N, C-alpha and C positions, 0 to 999 in steps of 0.2 A: 538588907533587901537584895543586894547583889549576890550574896551567898545563896540565898534561897533560889534564885534563878538558875544558878549553876547546878544545883542539886537536881532540879527538875529536868534540865537538859541532859544531865548525866544519866538519870534514871530512864529517860526515854531512849537514849542510845543503847542502854543495856537491854531494854525491852525489844528493840529492833534486832539486836544480835541474837537474842533468844528465839525470836520468832523465825529467824532465817535458818535455825538449826545448825549454825556454824559457830564454833567456838575457837577463838584465837588466844593462845597463851604464849607470851614472850615471842610473838612474831611467827609462831608455828601453827599450822592448821591441824586441828584434831577432828576426826570423824565423829559425827553425832552418834550417840548410842542407839542402836536399833535392837528391839526385842525380837529376835528371829523366831523364837519358839511361838510367841503369840501370833506373829504374822503367818506362820505355817499353819497353826491351828485355825486361824480365821479363814485362810485359803481353803483348807480342807472342809470347813463347815459350809463355805459357799459352793464347793464342788459337790458335797453331799446333797445340798438343797437342789442343785441343778439336776443331779441324777434322779432324785425323788420326783421332780417335776416331769422329767423325761419319761420315767417309768410310768407315772400316772397317765401321761398323754398316750403312751403306747398301749397301756391296759384299756383305756377308754376306747381307743381305735379298734382294738381286738373285740371288745364287747359289742361295739356298733356293728362290726362285720359279722359277728356271730348272730346277732339279732336279724340282720339283713339276710343271712343264709337260712336261718331256722324259721322265721316268721311265715314264709309261704307254706312250709310243711305243717306248721301248727294250724294255719287257716284251712288247709285242705283236710286235715284230720277233724277239725270242728265241723266243717261242712259235711264230710262223709258220715260223721256220727249223727248229725241232724237228719240227713237223708235216711239212714238206717232206722233211726227211731220213728220217724214219720211213716216209713214203709211198713214197719211192724204193726202199726195201728190198723184196725179193721175200718171198713168204709163208713160205718155208723159213727165211729169216734172222729174220723176225719171230717165228716159232715158237721159234727158238733162244734168243731173249731173253725168251721167255715172254709174247709179245703176239699178239693177233689183229688183223687189219686194222681191224676194227670198233672197236677200243679206241684207235686212234691219235689220233683227234680229242680224246677225253676226256683222254688222257694229255698231249697237247700244250697244251691250252687250259684245262683245269680244274685249278686249283691244289690243290683238296682231294684229288684223286686221285693227285698226284705221289708221295706216300709210301705209298699204300695197296696197290699192286700189286707183287708180288715179280718181280724181273727173270727169274729162272730157278728153276723148281721141281725141277730135276734128276731128272726122271722117267726111268725106264728105257726104252730103246727098245722099240717094239712087237715082239712075237714074230711071226715070219714064218710 
């Protein structure tokens, strides 16, 4: 029974030495083996991941800036096209959709008015 206890104590001491990554042999200290190549490979993979994240962040920032610069131009182009198309209609067609020529500019360029005017009131035709 005593012998069994010594084996357990000895094996736990060996485990402690192994976990400390220090090996002593005949009273001399030997450096633990370090796999330098795998550490360098791991460090480079972390660096590449960081560069990818940084590149994605910068690309998204540039895209947001481009949208911020271009969006007003696209809005103006859409409004100008709407105005041109409505002005190309004759008075009868404008009346059919419930508009008067004097309302075309405000319909095309004022965003507050877009939802405020009904397209067609379905009035009955004037009696002759």
